[in-house]
MDAnalysis code that builds the backbone (N, CA, C; Angstrom):
import MDAnalysis as mda
import numpy as np

u = mda.Universe.empty(345, n_residues=115, atom_resindex=np.repeat(np.arange(115), 3), trajectory=True)
u.add_TopologyAttr("name", ["N", "CA", "C"] * 115)
u.add_TopologyAttr("resid", np.arange(1, 116))
u.add_TopologyAttr("resname", ["UNK", "UNK", "UNK", "UNK", "UNK", "UNK", "UNK", "UNK", "UNK", "UNK", "UNK", "UNK", "UNK", "UNK", "UNK", "UNK", "UNK", "UNK", "UNK", "UNK", "UNK", "UNK", "UNK", "UNK", "UNK", "UNK", "UNK", "UNK", "UNK", "UNK", "UNK", "UNK", "UNK", "UNK", "UNK", "UNK", "UNK", "UNK", "UNK", "UNK", "UNK", "UNK", "UNK", "UNK", "UNK", "UNK", "UNK", "UNK", "UNK", "UNK", "UNK", "UNK", "UNK", "UNK", "UNK", "UNK", "UNK", "UNK", "UNK", "UNK", "UNK", "UNK", "UNK", "UNK", "UNK", "UNK", "UNK", "UNK", "UNK", "UNK", "UNK", "UNK", "UNK", "UNK", "UNK", "UNK", "UNK", "UNK", "UNK", "UNK", "UNK", "UNK", "UNK", "UNK", "UNK", "UNK", "UNK", "UNK", "UNK", "UNK", "UNK", "UNK", "UNK", "UNK", "UNK", "UNK", "UNK", "UNK", "UNK", "UNK", "UNK", "UNK", "UNK", "UNK", "UNK", "UNK", "UNK", "UNK", "UNK", "UNK", "UNK", "UNK", "UNK", "UNK", "UNK"])
u.atoms.positions = np.array([
    [25.177, -0.003, 16.975],
    [23.510, 0.019, 17.484],
    [22.496, 0.397, 16.231],
    [21.657, -0.647, 17.020],
    [20.785, -0.691, 16.161],
    [19.406, 0.276, 16.382],
    [18.949, 0.987, 15.231],
    [18.204, 1.622, 14.830],
    [16.824, 1.464, 15.353],
    [15.869, 2.884, 15.528],
    [14.699, 2.281, 16.325],
    [13.858, 1.222, 15.258],
    [13.904, 1.376, 14.116],
    [13.036, 0.763, 13.235],
    [13.835, -1.092, 12.655],
    [15.065, -0.917, 12.953],
    [15.644, -2.416, 13.100],
    [15.165, -3.123, 14.399],
    [14.965, -2.484, 15.621],
    [14.657, -3.128, 16.514],
    [12.503, -3.461, 16.520],
    [12.445, -2.127, 15.759],
    [10.837, -2.867, 15.418],
    [10.625, -4.019, 14.471],
    [11.629, -3.790, 13.525],
    [11.415, -5.146, 12.498],
    [11.732, -6.050, 13.344],
    [13.130, -6.476, 14.101],
    [13.001, -7.919, 14.676],
    [12.186, -8.023, 15.629],
    [11.555, -7.361, 16.649],
    [9.938, -7.670, 17.268],
    [9.593, -7.957, 16.335],
    [8.791, -7.362, 15.361],
    [7.803, -7.762, 14.379],
    [8.127, -9.484, 13.638],
    [9.354, -9.800, 13.287],
    [10.043, -10.738, 12.996],
    [9.817, -12.180, 14.141],
    [10.196, -11.613, 15.063],
    [9.800, -12.910, 16.349],
    [9.043, -13.021, 16.531],
    [8.176, -11.902, 16.403],
    [6.146, -12.275, 17.080],
    [5.928, -13.254, 15.779],
    [5.793, -13.688, 14.965],
    [5.885, -13.932, 13.716],
    [5.498, -15.245, 13.289],
    [7.239, -15.038, 13.799],
    [7.924, -16.343, 13.385],
    [7.366, -17.660, 15.170],
    [7.312, -16.917, 16.145],
    [6.297, -17.021, 17.119],
    [4.913, -17.908, 16.909],
    [4.669, -17.359, 16.298],
    [2.899, -17.082, 15.848],
    [2.959, -18.303, 14.885],
    [3.434, -18.289, 13.607],
    [3.514, -19.198, 12.931],
    [3.641, -20.774, 13.224],
    [4.575, -20.813, 14.593],
    [4.928, -21.852, 14.804],
    [3.871, -22.572, 16.059],
    [3.115, -21.605, 16.716],
    [2.020, -22.319, 17.513],
    [0.759, -22.372, 16.587],
    [1.266, -21.662, 15.822],
    [-0.064, -22.200, 14.182],
    [-0.378, -23.515, 14.042],
    [1.015, -23.718, 13.512],
    [1.476, -25.175, 12.999],
    [1.441, -26.565, 14.467],
    [1.700, -25.863, 16.052],
    [1.708, -26.692, 16.521],
    [0.399, -27.068, 16.983],
    [-0.467, -26.141, 16.624],
    [-2.212, -25.884, 16.919],
    [-2.607, -26.814, 15.767],
    [-2.492, -26.277, 14.864],
    [-2.990, -27.733, 13.677],
    [-2.729, -28.916, 13.770],
    [-0.924, -29.132, 14.231],
    [-0.484, -30.497, 14.059],
    [-0.965, -31.487, 15.099],
    [-0.948, -30.542, 16.264],
    [-1.509, -31.718, 17.801],
    [-1.885, -30.885, 18.547],
    [-3.396, -30.890, 18.309],
    [-4.394, -29.277, 18.634],
    [-4.086, -29.816, 20.330],
    [-3.882, -31.062, 20.849],
    [-4.326, -31.533, 22.011],
    [-3.413, -30.891, 23.288],
    [-1.817, -30.029, 22.560],
    [-1.532, -29.809, 23.380],
    [-2.348, -27.943, 23.627],
    [-3.234, -27.595, 22.782],
    [-3.604, -26.715, 23.626],
    [-4.501, -26.779, 24.868],
    [-5.233, -27.700, 25.094],
    [-5.913, -28.179, 26.340],
    [-4.717, -27.908, 27.421],
    [-3.392, -28.316, 27.150],
    [-2.504, -28.361, 28.555],
    [-1.695, -26.896, 28.457],
    [-2.108, -25.967, 27.710],
    [-1.233, -24.620, 27.629],
    [-2.607, -23.601, 28.113],
    [-3.761, -23.760, 27.793],
    [-5.106, -23.094, 28.303],
    [-6.177, -24.445, 28.595],
    [-6.386, -24.552, 29.750],
    [-6.833, -25.830, 30.518],
    [-8.314, -25.567, 30.531],
    [-8.809, -23.735, 30.487],
    [-10.097, -23.806, 30.388],
    [-10.724, -24.315, 28.936],
    [-10.088, -24.380, 28.071],
    [-10.741, -24.706, 26.331],
    [-11.431, -25.721, 26.675],
    [-12.140, -26.175, 26.481],
    [-13.208, -27.568, 26.369],
    [-13.112, -28.424, 25.311],
    [-12.758, -27.461, 23.949],
    [-12.925, -28.570, 22.721],
    [-12.460, -29.609, 22.662],
    [-13.103, -30.437, 21.287],
    [-12.288, -31.525, 21.016],
    [-11.191, -31.212, 19.941],
    [-10.361, -32.086, 19.413],
    [-9.192, -32.031, 18.932],
    [-9.630, -31.075, 17.536],
    [-10.934, -31.462, 17.112],
    [-11.048, -31.414, 15.642],
    [-12.230, -29.766, 15.971],
    [-12.545, -29.296, 16.994],
    [-13.258, -28.748, 16.943],
    [-11.950, -27.196, 17.602],
    [-10.857, -27.977, 17.889],
    [-9.261, -26.329, 17.957],
    [-9.278, -26.739, 16.331],
    [-9.058, -27.466, 15.799],
    [-8.308, -27.533, 14.738],
    [-9.142, -26.179, 13.114],
    [-10.337, -26.758, 13.311],
    [-11.762, -26.086, 12.920],
    [-11.629, -24.216, 13.071],
    [-11.287, -24.073, 14.425],
    [-11.682, -22.452, 14.851],
    [-10.406, -21.465, 14.399],
    [-8.700, -22.836, 14.274],
    [-7.763, -22.457, 14.041],
    [-7.537, -22.523, 12.884],
    [-8.218, -22.797, 11.998],
    [-8.111, -22.459, 10.263],
    [-9.120, -21.448, 9.838],
    [-10.403, -21.607, 10.489],
    [-11.612, -20.425, 10.301],
    [-11.227, -19.554, 10.844],
    [-10.690, -18.759, 12.240],
    [-10.273, -17.333, 12.215],
    [-8.388, -17.718, 11.014],
    [-8.059, -18.156, 10.943],
    [-7.418, -17.656, 9.723],
    [-7.741, -17.244, 8.411],
    [-8.677, -17.983, 8.263],
    [-9.355, -17.452, 6.613],
    [-10.253, -16.094, 6.863],
    [-10.818, -16.113, 8.277],
    [-12.128, -14.988, 8.030],
    [-11.026, -14.020, 8.153],
    [-10.090, -13.774, 8.921],
    [-8.907, -12.836, 9.282],
    [-8.936, -12.215, 7.673],
    [-8.336, -13.260, 7.190],
    [-7.728, -13.060, 5.550],
    [-8.901, -12.776, 4.075],
    [-10.380, -13.155, 4.657],
    [-11.169, -12.707, 3.714],
    [-10.988, -11.355, 4.185],
    [-11.670, -10.893, 5.571],
    [-11.549, -9.014, 5.694],
    [-10.662, -7.945, 5.351],
    [-9.371, -9.184, 5.277],
    [-7.926, -8.183, 4.788],
    [-8.603, -7.351, 3.428],
    [-8.539, -8.899, 2.451],
    [-9.017, -8.755, 1.154],
    [-10.422, -7.806, 0.460],
    [-11.545, -8.080, 1.516],
    [-12.518, -7.569, 1.296],
    [-12.028, -5.404, 2.335],
    [-11.026, -5.216, 2.691],
    [-10.968, -4.448, 2.604],
    [-9.750, -3.833, 2.334],
    [-9.140, -4.329, 1.624],
    [-8.609, -3.351, 0.021],
    [-9.005, -3.021, -1.105],
    [-10.045, -4.317, -1.339],
    [-11.033, -4.093, -2.454],
    [-12.255, -2.673, -1.986],
    [-12.640, -2.465, -1.092],
    [-13.359, -1.654, -0.706],
    [-12.400, -0.119, -0.501],
    [-10.875, -0.295, -0.332],
    [-10.738, 1.047, -0.217],
    [-10.216, 1.735, -1.959],
    [-9.886, -0.040, -2.648],
    [-9.136, 0.821, -3.886],
    [-10.926, 0.912, -4.631],
    [-11.881, 0.664, -4.228],
    [-13.403, 0.937, -4.615],
    [-13.346, 2.774, -4.145],
    [-13.633, 2.607, -2.596],
    [-13.343, 4.095, -2.315],
    [-12.116, 5.255, -2.553],
    [-11.116, 4.499, -3.066],
    [-10.478, 5.419, -3.838],
    [-11.113, 5.995, -5.272],
    [-11.466, 5.010, -6.318],
    [-11.696, 5.473, -7.426],
    [-12.984, 5.894, -7.091],
    [-14.035, 6.057, -6.205],
    [-15.496, 6.913, -6.400],
    [-15.180, 8.075, -6.078],
    [-14.058, 8.757, -5.557],
    [-13.989, 9.528, -4.811],
    [-12.315, 10.805, -5.504],
    [-11.869, 9.850, -6.458],
    [-11.010, 10.515, -7.214],
    [-11.664, 11.342, -7.984],
    [-11.234, 12.396, -8.497],
    [-11.705, 13.306, -9.830],
    [-11.323, 12.751, -11.277],
    [-11.757, 12.313, -12.037],
    [-11.657, 11.774, -13.545],
    [-10.680, 12.545, -14.313],
    [-9.514, 12.049, -14.614],
    [-8.726, 12.598, -15.545],
    [-8.938, 13.720, -16.595],
    [-8.154, 14.377, -16.995],
    [-8.416, 15.563, -18.383],
    [-8.506, 14.593, -19.448],
    [-9.262, 14.973, -20.416],
    [-9.573, 14.329, -21.625],
    [-8.196, 14.301, -22.418],
    [-7.586, 13.560, -23.016],
    [-6.558, 13.871, -24.139],
    [-5.891, 14.659, -24.734],
    [-7.375, 15.535, -25.484],
    [-7.515, 16.124, -25.862],
    [-7.079, 17.819, -25.387],
    [-7.681, 17.947, -24.193],
    [-7.355, 18.815, -23.158],
    [-5.746, 18.797, -22.778],
    [-5.293, 18.269, -22.549],
    [-3.811, 17.916, -22.659],
    [-3.229, 18.601, -23.536],
    [-3.368, 18.080, -24.716],
    [-2.492, 18.371, -25.808],
    [-2.673, 19.599, -25.889],
    [-3.752, 19.927, -25.695],
    [-3.991, 21.799, -26.014],
    [-2.961, 22.639, -25.045],
    [-3.380, 21.791, -23.710],
    [-2.394, 22.146, -23.084],
    [-0.247, 22.384, -23.296],
    [-0.395, 21.609, -23.439],
    [1.091, 21.506, -23.917],
    [1.566, 22.259, -25.149],
    [0.660, 22.337, -26.178],
    [0.675, 23.542, -26.874],
    [1.255, 24.771, -27.048],
    [-0.617, 25.104, -25.731],
    [-0.241, 26.627, -25.609],
    [1.128, 26.460, -24.798],
    [1.604, 25.939, -24.322],
    [2.977, 26.107, -23.123],
    [4.229, 25.828, -24.456],
    [4.116, 25.378, -25.459],
    [5.125, 25.502, -26.544],
    [5.071, 26.611, -26.841],
    [4.048, 27.078, -27.109],
    [3.687, 28.349, -28.053],
    [4.620, 29.381, -27.344],
    [3.755, 29.303, -25.344],
    [4.239, 30.444, -24.907],
    [5.867, 30.579, -24.946],
    [6.387, 29.217, -24.796],
    [7.831, 29.505, -24.723],
    [8.405, 30.156, -25.678],
    [8.108, 29.419, -27.129],
    [8.323, 29.894, -28.544],
    [8.237, 31.593, -28.046],
    [7.137, 32.123, -28.228],
    [7.149, 33.664, -27.906],
    [7.955, 34.352, -27.188],
    [7.973, 33.520, -25.659],
    [9.432, 34.214, -24.379],
    [10.818, 33.743, -25.184],
    [11.166, 33.175, -25.912],
    [12.360, 32.493, -27.149],
    [12.415, 33.953, -27.776],
    [11.543, 33.733, -28.690],
    [11.543, 35.538, -29.982],
    [11.521, 36.404, -29.194],
    [11.205, 36.756, -28.206],
    [10.650, 37.991, -27.588],
    [12.672, 38.593, -26.849],
    [13.188, 37.615, -26.401],
    [14.466, 37.659, -25.692],
    [15.098, 37.870, -26.782],
    [15.295, 37.045, -28.456],
    [16.154, 37.336, -29.181],
    [16.190, 38.475, -29.678],
    [14.339, 38.834, -29.908],
    [14.312, 40.412, -30.690],
    [15.429, 41.704, -29.359],
    [14.895, 41.344, -27.964],
    [15.564, 42.364, -26.925],
    [17.109, 42.450, -27.427],
    [17.501, 41.225, -27.459],
    [18.676, 41.290, -27.826],
    [19.775, 41.853, -29.035],
    [18.581, 41.729, -29.445],
    [18.831, 42.443, -31.298],
    [18.944, 44.009, -31.197],
    [17.834, 44.395, -30.276],
    [17.589, 46.073, -30.422],
    [19.107, 46.225, -29.158],
    [19.507, 45.656, -28.414],
    [20.631, 46.325, -27.362],
    [21.592, 45.950, -28.271],
    [21.994, 45.381, -28.993],
    [22.947, 44.972, -30.021],
    [22.986, 46.247, -31.410],
    [21.571, 46.485, -31.422],
    [21.705, 47.755, -32.237],
    [22.194, 49.292, -31.777],
    [21.739, 49.059, -30.625],
    [21.850, 50.253, -29.867],
    [23.398, 50.650, -28.943],
    [24.117, 49.503, -29.087],
    [25.664, 49.490, -28.528],
    [26.427, 49.819, -30.212],
])
């Protein structure tokens, strides 16, 4: 039995294949559009033009959306800390770890002396 994701993936695949085949047919034989959609009164050249123009417009808008999203993300993300600050934090953490180790060693030594 297929999962929900597999069914959705198969539907997306089928829709994409059907749209691609239809698009190629419209570009190669635009007169078929008038048989399928009799209310379209454009010329063959007009149908081919709009078939290309719509795809170019959608691709252009998709690229602009991605660019705007990247710009928005960069504009609203706080800048990273300078490397010097990160190095100081690492040194402080290392110093704390060493202090903890030393305090543990002294505690174990004191326990050993008491026994």
